[in-house]
C-alpha positions as CSV (number, residue, x, y, z in Angstrom):
1,M,12.2,15.7,30.5
2,K,14.1,13.3,32.7
3,P,14.6,9.6,31.1
4,L,13.0,6.7,32.8
5,T,15.1,4.5,35.0
6,H,15.6,1.0,34.0
7,Q,13.0,-0.1,36.2
8,E,10.6,2.4,35.0
9,L,11.2,1.3,31.3
10,T,11.1,-2.5,32.1
11,E,7.5,-2.0,33.5
12,R,6.7,0.0,30.4
13,L,8.0,-2.5,28.0
14,Q,6.6,-5.6,29.7
15,A,3.2,-3.9,29.9
16,R,3.7,-4.2,26.1
17,G,4.6,-7.5,26.3
18,L,8.4,-6.8,25.7
19,K,11.6,-7.7,27.8
20,C,14.1,-4.9,28.8
21,T,16.8,-6.5,27.0
22,P,20.5,-4.5,27.3
23,Q,20.1,-3.7,23.8
24,R,16.5,-2.1,24.1
25,L,18.2,-0.2,27.4
26,A,21.2,1.0,25.1
27,L,18.7,2.1,22.5
28,Y,16.5,4.1,24.7
29,E,19.6,5.8,26.5
30,A,21.2,6.8,23.1
31,L,18.0,8.1,21.9
32,T,17.0,10.4,25.0
33,A,21.0,11.3,25.3
34,S,20.5,12.6,21.8
35,H,19.4,16.3,20.9
36,A,19.8,15.7,17.1
37,H,16.9,13.7,16.5
38,P,18.5,10.5,15.3
39,S,17.4,8.2,12.6
40,A,17.2,4.5,13.0
41,E,20.3,3.9,10.9
42,E,22.2,6.4,13.0
43,L,20.9,4.6,16.3
44,Y,21.9,1.6,15.1
45,R,25.4,2.3,14.3
46,E,26.0,4.0,17.8
47,V,24.6,1.2,19.8
48,K,26.0,-1.7,17.3
49,A,29.5,-0.4,18.5
50,L,28.3,-1.8,22.0
51,Y,26.7,-4.8,20.8
52,P,27.9,-6.0,18.0
53,M,25.2,-8.9,17.7
54,L,22.5,-6.2,17.3
55,S,20.1,-6.1,14.4
56,R,18.5,-3.6,12.6
57,N,15.2,-5.4,13.1
58,T,15.6,-5.1,16.9
59,V,16.3,-1.4,16.5
60,Y,12.8,-0.7,14.7
61,Q,11.0,-2.9,16.8
62,T,12.5,-0.9,19.7
63,L,11.8,2.3,18.2
64,E,8.2,1.0,17.3
65,A,7.6,-0.3,21.1
66,L,9.3,3.3,22.8
67,T,6.8,5.2,20.4
68,N,3.9,3.0,21.2
69,A,4.6,3.4,25.0
70,G,4.6,7.1,24.6
71,L,8.6,7.3,24.9
72,A,9.6,8.4,21.8
73,Q,8.2,10.3,18.8
74,A,8.8,9.6,15.1
75,V,9.3,12.9,13.2
76,R,9.1,12.9,9.5
77,S,11.3,15.0,7.8
78,G,11.5,15.8,4.1
79,R,13.1,12.4,3.1
80,S,11.5,9.0,3.4
81,H,12.8,8.1,6.8
82,A,11.8,9.2,10.2
83,R,14.2,10.8,13.0
84,Y,13.6,9.9,16.4
85,D,12.7,12.0,19.3
86,G,13.2,10.7,23.0
87,N,11.9,13.9,24.6
88,S,8.4,12.9,25.5
89,D,7.5,16.4,27.1
90,A,4.8,18.1,25.0
91,H,6.8,20.3,22.6
92,H,6.6,20.8,18.9
93,H,9.0,20.6,16.1
94,M,10.9,22.7,12.9
95,V,11.9,20.3,10.4
96,C,14.4,21.5,7.5
97,L,13.3,19.8,4.2
98,S,17.1,20.1,3.0
99,C,19.2,18.8,5.7
100,D,16.7,16.8,7.8
101,R,17.6,18.8,10.8
102,V,14.9,18.6,13.3
103,E,14.8,21.4,16.0
104,D,12.5,21.1,19.3
105,F,10.5,24.2,20.4
106,H,8.1,25.2,22.8
107,D,5.5,27.9,22.5
108,P,2.5,28.3,24.9
109,S,0.0,29.9,22.1
110,L,0.4,26.3,20.4
111,E,-0.4,24.2,23.4
112,R,-3.7,26.2,23.6
113,L,-4.8,24.9,20.2
114,A,-8.1,23.4,19.8
115,P,-9.4,21.3,17.2
116,P,-12.3,22.3,15.3
117,S,-15.8,21.6,16.7
118,R,-16.7,19.3,13.8
119,L,-13.6,16.9,14.9
120,R,-14.4,17.2,18.6
121,R,-17.8,15.7,18.0
122,R,-16.3,12.7,16.2
123,Y,-13.3,12.1,18.5
124,R,-12.1,12.5,21.8
125,V,-8.5,14.5,21.3
126,L,-5.8,13.3,23.5
127,H,-2.9,15.6,22.5
128,H,-1.4,17.3,19.5
129,R,1.8,18.3,18.3
130,V,2.9,21.0,15.6
131,E,5.6,20.3,13.1
132,F,6.9,23.4,10.7
133,Y,8.6,22.4,7.6
134,G,10.9,24.6,5.6
135,Y,14.9,25.5,5.4
136,C,17.4,26.0,8.0
137,R,19.5,29.2,7.5
138,S,22.5,27.1,6.9
139,C,20.9,25.5,3.9
140,T,19.4,29.0,2.5
141,T,22.8,30.2,2.8
142,R,24.8,27.5,1.4
143,N,22.3,27.2,-1.6
144,P,19.8,29.9,-2.1
145,R,19.1,29.0,-5.6
146,A,17.8,25.6,-4.7
147,T,15.7,26.5,-1.5
148,R,14.1,29.4,-3.6
149,A,13.4,27.0,-6.2
150,S,11.8,24.6,-3.8
151,I,9.8,27.3,-2.2
152,Q,8.3,28.8,-5.4
153,K,7.3,24.9,-6.2
154,E,5.7,24.4,-2.4
155,D,3.9,27.9,-3.1
156,V,2.6,26.8,-6.5
157,R,1.2,23.5,-5.0
158,H,-0.4,25.1,-1.8
159,G,-1.4,28.3,-3.3
């Protein structure tokens, strides 16, 4: 997806009662330029270099506004913090529970998933996304015993 222009971003934020400040624009640009799914803290450090007066509160408020506007997604990792995705095109994620790496992927068969009829009767479903959780090759290669133990715990919990 092509990032929004300054004018388009301004209009989206104004529709939510927010101004398009230089700091918010810089956060949006940093987020859409990244394919690493940065955390709020990583975005804060990157943009703070350009805007020394930037507060963490501004970062969190901006990420919430971008998420609410459909311009970003929060991806929950195996840890307590979220990572953010500036790609608002329909896609899915693979999340490593060890290193928090998040990888985008597209799969047409997942686009065709439909919720069960009992849910469709109670909800008007607008969209969905799929997130797979597991261990990347680097983590399983680097520490096979730890990832094997974690996988066995998960098997017991879900088995």
